[in-house]
C-alpha positions in Angstrom: -72.4 285.6 -98.9 -74.8 283.4 -101.1 -74.0 279.8 -100.6 -74.1 277.3 -103.6 -77.2 275.7 -101.7 -79.0 278.9 -101.6 -78.5 279.4 -105.3 -79.6 275.5 -105.9 -82.8 276.5 -104.1 -83.5 279.5 -106.3 -86.4 278.7 -108.7 -89.4 280.1 -109.9 -92.5 278.1 -111.5 -93.6 279.9 -114.7 -97.3 279.8 -115.0 -98.4 283.0 -116.6 -98.9 282.2 -120.1 -98.8 279.7 -123.1 -97.5 279.7 -126.5 -98.8 277.7 -129.3 -98.0 277.4 -132.9 -101.3 279.3 -133.7 -100.2 282.2 -131.4 -96.6 282.4 -133.2 -98.0 282.4 -136.8 -95.9 282.1 -139.7 -94.1 285.2 -139.6 -91.4 285.5 -136.7 -90.8 289.2 -137.4 -94.5 290.3 -137.0 -94.8 287.9 -133.8 -91.5 289.6 -132.4 -93.2 293.0 -132.9 -96.3 291.8 -131.0 -94.3 290.3 -128.0 -92.2 293.7 -128.0 -95.4 295.8 -127.9 -96.8 293.7 -124.9 -93.4 294.2 -123.2 -93.8 297.9 -123.6 -97.4 297.9 -122.4 -96.7 296.0 -119.4 -93.9 298.4 -118.5 -90.9 296.0 -118.7 -87.8 297.9 -117.8 -85.9 298.7 -120.9 -87.6 296.0 -123.1 -85.2 296.8 -126.0 -82.2 295.6 -123.7 -80.7 292.6 -125.4 -77.7 290.4 -124.8 -75.3 290.4 -127.8 -73.0 287.4 -128.2 -69.9 287.5 -130.6 -67.0 285.1 -131.1 -63.5 286.5 -132.1 -61.2 284.7 -134.7 -59.8 282.4 -131.9 -63.4 281.2 -131.1 -63.5 283.0 -127.7 -67.0 284.0 -127.1 -68.0 287.2 -125.5 -71.4 288.8 -124.4 -72.7 292.2 -123.2 -76.1 293.8 -123.2 -76.9 296.6 -125.8 -80.0 298.2 -126.8 -82.0 297.4 -129.8 -82.7 300.8 -131.8 -85.0 299.8 -134.6 -86.0 296.8 -136.7 -85.7 297.5 -140.5 -86.9 295.2 -143.1 -86.6 292.3 -140.7 -83.1 293.3 -139.5 -82.2 294.1 -136.0 -80.1 297.5 -135.5 -78.0 298.7 -132.7 -75.0 301.2 -132.4 -71.7 301.2 -130.9 -68.0 302.0 -131.1 -66.5 299.8 -134.2 -63.1 299.7 -132.2 -64.8 298.1 -129.3 -64.1 294.2 -128.4 -67.7 293.4 -130.1 -66.8 295.7 -133.1 -63.4 293.9 -133.5 -65.1 290.6 -133.1 -67.7 291.3 -135.7 -65.1 292.5 -138.1 -63.2 289.2 -138.0 -66.5 287.0 -137.5 -69.8 288.6 -138.5 -72.1 286.0 -136.9 -73.8 287.1 -133.7 -76.8 286.2 -131.6 -79.3 288.4 -129.6 -81.4 287.3 -126.6 -84.1 289.4 -125.1 -85.3 288.2 -121.5 -88.5 289.9 -120.2 -88.8 288.3 -116.8 -92.1 289.6 -115.6 -93.5 288.0 -118.7 -91.5 284.9 -118.3 -90.5 285.3 -121.9 -87.3 285.1 -124.0 -86.4 285.6 -127.6 -83.2 284.2 -129.2 -82.0 285.5 -132.6 -79.1 284.3 -134.7 -77.8 285.8 -137.8 -75.1 287.7 -139.8 -74.0 291.3 -138.8 -73.0 294.0 -141.1 -72.5 297.8 -140.6 -75.3 300.3 -141.5 -74.7 303.1 -144.1 -72.7 306.1 -142.7 -75.6 308.3 -143.4 -77.8 306.1 -141.2 -75.1 306.3 -138.3 -74.9 310.0 -138.6 -78.6 310.6 -138.7 -79.1 308.3 -135.5 -76.2 310.1 -133.7 -77.8 313.4 -134.2 -80.8 312.4 -132.5 -79.0 311.2 -129.4 -78.9 313.3 -126.1 -75.9 315.6 -126.1 -74.4 314.0 -123.1 -74.7 310.5 -125.0 -72.8 312.3 -127.9 -70.1 313.4 -125.9 -69.8 310.2 -123.9 -69.5 308.5 -127.5 -66.9 311.1 -128.7 -64.5 310.8 -125.9 -64.6 307.0 -125.4 -62.2 304.6 -126.8 -64.5 301.9 -125.9 -62.9 298.6 -124.3 -59.4 300.4 -124.0 -57.7 300.6 -120.7 -57.8 304.0 -118.9 -55.9 305.2 -116.0 -58.9 306.0 -113.6 -62.2 307.6 -113.7 -61.0 311.1 -113.3 -59.3 310.9 -116.7 -62.5 310.2 -118.4 -64.2 313.2 -116.4 -61.5 315.4 -117.5 -61.9 314.5 -121.1 -65.7 314.9 -120.8 -65.0 318.4 -119.4 -62.6 319.4 -122.2 -64.8 318.4 -125.0 -68.0 319.8 -123.2 -66.4 323.2 -123.2 -64.8 322.7 -126.7 -68.3 321.9 -128.5 -70.2 324.4 -126.3 -73.0 325.8 -128.7 -71.6 323.7 -131.4 -72.8 320.4 -133.2 -70.8 317.3 -132.0 -69.5 315.5 -134.9 -70.2 311.6 -135.3 -67.0 309.8 -134.6 -65.5 308.1 -137.4 -65.4 304.8 -135.6 -68.9 304.9 -134.4 -71.9 303.7 -135.9 -74.6 301.1 -136.4 -74.8 297.4 -137.1 -77.7 295.5 -138.7 -78.3 291.7 -137.8 -79.9 289.9 -140.6 -81.6 287.0 -138.7 -81.6 283.2 -140.0 -83.1 281.6 -136.7 -85.5 283.2 -134.2 -86.8 281.1 -131.2 -89.6 282.3 -128.9 -89.5 280.9 -125.5 -92.4 281.0 -122.9 -91.7 279.7 -119.4 -94.3 277.0 -118.2 -94.9 274.9 -115.3 -92.7 272.1 -114.3 -90.0 273.5 -116.8 -92.2 272.1 -119.8 -91.4 275.4 -121.5 -92.9 276.2 -124.9 -90.3 276.8 -127.7 -91.3 277.8 -131.2 -88.5 278.1 -133.6 -88.3 279.8 -137.0 -85.2 278.9 -139.4 -84.9 280.6 -142.6 -84.4 278.1 -145.3 -84.4 279.2 -149.0 -85.9 282.6 -148.4 -88.8 281.1 -146.3 -89.2 280.8 -142.6 -89.8 277.1 -141.3 -91.5 276.8 -137.9 -91.0 273.9 -135.5 -91.6 273.2 -132.0 -88.4 272.3 -129.7 -88.4 270.2 -126.6 -87.7 272.3 -123.6 
């Protein structure tokens, strides 16, 4: 078992890259695409994995990792079950944050904004492109609800796998996409001595304002 002392001694010196205002430019969406492409080229495992943080009506935050599926008109899209814990949180409080961490590049991107459901047709279009096993998984899942055991899920999977054999699996009514419209984007580059580079963009009156933050 790892001791507290062991954890306290865990540290890494970040020395691979730097981040200047000139690097970041004036358009955080374009710069995000640049960093994302680098993450893909460097074979970062699941570069589109992002931590999604939501808050319920009582102010209790919760987080989980989801996958970014596209960036459309500067908005960040992901898909899930609307009746899940995150779906219920977003229904009551549409503000959320996303965090990408690409450890091998010593980079992090934080995004804050307001979330809204995408159109039903966009959800159907994306669902139709998913692998059949993923479609079945979404169809049988009452996400975040308590189930008796693993066999219960497996039996549901077998049941609907047979029921939809040779047929199109319909998009569940409670499943679809969300679009996060950002109002804050921060780019973080690890640096030696914990003097990290942090460039933040805040949307004010329709324009992005860029600032450097203290680490």
